C-alpha positions as CSV (number, residue, x, y, z in Angstrom):
1,M,0.0,0.0,0.0
2,T,1.1,3.5,-0.7
3,V,0.3,6.8,1.0
4,Y,-0.1,10.4,0.1
5,L,0.5,13.6,2.1
6,K,-2.1,16.4,1.5
7,L,-1.1,19.9,2.7
8,L,-3.8,22.3,4.0
9,H,-4.3,25.6,5.8
10,G,-1.4,27.2,3.9
11,R,0.1,30.7,4.2
12,H,3.1,32.4,2.6
13,D,4.6,33.8,5.8
14,P,4.8,31.8,9.1
15,D,3.9,35.0,11.1
16,Q,0.8,35.7,8.9
17,R,-2.4,35.8,11.0
18,L,-5.1,34.2,9.0
19,N,-8.7,35.4,9.1
20,D,-9.8,32.3,7.0
21,W,-8.6,28.8,6.2
22,G,-5.7,29.9,4.0
23,F,-5.0,27.9,0.8
24,D,-4.9,24.2,0.1
25,G,-1.4,23.0,-0.9
26,P,-0.4,20.1,-3.1
27,T,-1.0,16.4,-2.5
28,L,2.4,14.7,-2.4
29,G,3.2,11.1,-3.2
30,P,2.8,8.2,-3.6
31,F,5.1,7.2,-0.8
32,E,5.9,3.8,0.7
33,A,5.9,5.4,4.2
34,V,6.1,8.7,6.0
35,H,8.4,9.0,9.0
36,F,8.2,11.7,11.7
37,T,11.2,12.6,13.9
38,Y,9.8,14.3,16.9
39,L,7.9,17.2,15.4
40,T,10.9,18.7,13.6
41,D,11.4,16.6,10.5
42,V,9.3,14.5,8.1
43,T,10.8,12.0,5.7
44,C,8.6,10.7,2.9
45,M,10.0,7.4,1.6
46,P,9.5,6.9,-2.2
47,R,7.8,3.8,-3.5
48,D,10.8,3.3,-5.9
49,P,13.7,2.2,-3.7
50,T,16.1,4.0,-6.1
51,G,14.3,7.3,-5.7
52,D,15.2,10.0,-3.2
53,A,13.3,10.6,0.0
54,L,11.4,13.8,0.3
55,Q,12.6,15.7,3.4
56,L,10.3,18.2,5.0
57,R,10.7,20.2,8.2
58,F,8.6,22.0,10.7
59,H,8.9,25.8,11.4
60,E,7.5,26.0,14.9
61,D,4.1,24.3,14.4
62,L,3.9,24.7,10.6
63,L,5.0,22.1,8.0
64,V,7.2,23.8,5.4
65,Y,7.1,22.8,1.7
66,E,8.6,24.9,-1.2
67,G,8.7,28.0,0.9
68,K,5.1,27.9,2.0
69,Y,3.8,27.0,5.5
70,Y,1.0,24.6,6.3
71,G,-0.9,24.3,9.5
72,D,-2.6,21.0,8.7
73,F,-1.8,17.9,6.7
74,E,-3.5,14.6,6.1
75,I,-2.0,11.2,5.3
76,A,-4.1,8.7,3.4
77,A,-4.0,5.8,0.9
78,N,-5.7,8.1,-1.6
79,F,-7.7,11.3,-1.8
80,R,-10.8,11.4,-4.0
81,A,-13.0,14.4,-4.8
82,D,-15.4,13.2,-2.1
83,T,-12.7,12.7,0.6
84,P,-14.0,14.4,3.7
85,T,-12.1,17.4,4.8
86,P,-12.1,18.1,8.6
87,D,-14.3,20.9,9.8
88,P,-11.7,23.5,10.8
89,S,-13.8,24.6,13.9
90,P,-13.4,24.8,16.8
91,D,-10.4,27.1,16.3
92,P,-8.1,26.2,19.1
93,H,-5.4,28.7,18.0
94,G,-7.7,31.6,17.3
95,I,-6.5,32.0,13.7
96,G,-9.8,31.6,11.9
97,G,-11.6,28.5,10.7
98,V,-13.8,29.3,7.7
99,R,-12.5,27.8,4.4
100,D,-12.3,30.5,1.8
101,P,-12.3,29.3,-1.8
102,V,-10.9,32.7,-2.9
103,A,-7.9,32.3,-0.5
104,A,-7.5,28.7,-1.7
105,A,-7.1,29.9,-5.3
106,G,-4.4,32.5,-4.2
C-alpha cells in the first residue's frame, strides 16, 4: 500500500495571522511510508527504492514545503473528490476557521 500527504491551511509567511482557512497545498506522493522525527522533520519514503526521499521540516508548528507554510496535513492511501475534509472549527489557535475558496485559489 502507498500513502499520500495532503497539505492544507497554507500561508506564505509563518507569522501571517489568517482570518480564514488559507490555501490548500499540493498532494504529495505516492510514498511507501512517512516517518516523523519528533515534530521537527518528516521523511517521505518513495515507492521506488532507487528514488530520493522527500525531506520536510517544521517551522514551529507549521510544516514547510517549497517556501510555504501549512498548519494542517492529512495522510491517506488516496484522496478522492469526495474525501471528507475536517471541519476547521473549533479554532483552538484563534486564527480563523472558515474555508475561503478565494484564499485557496491565491
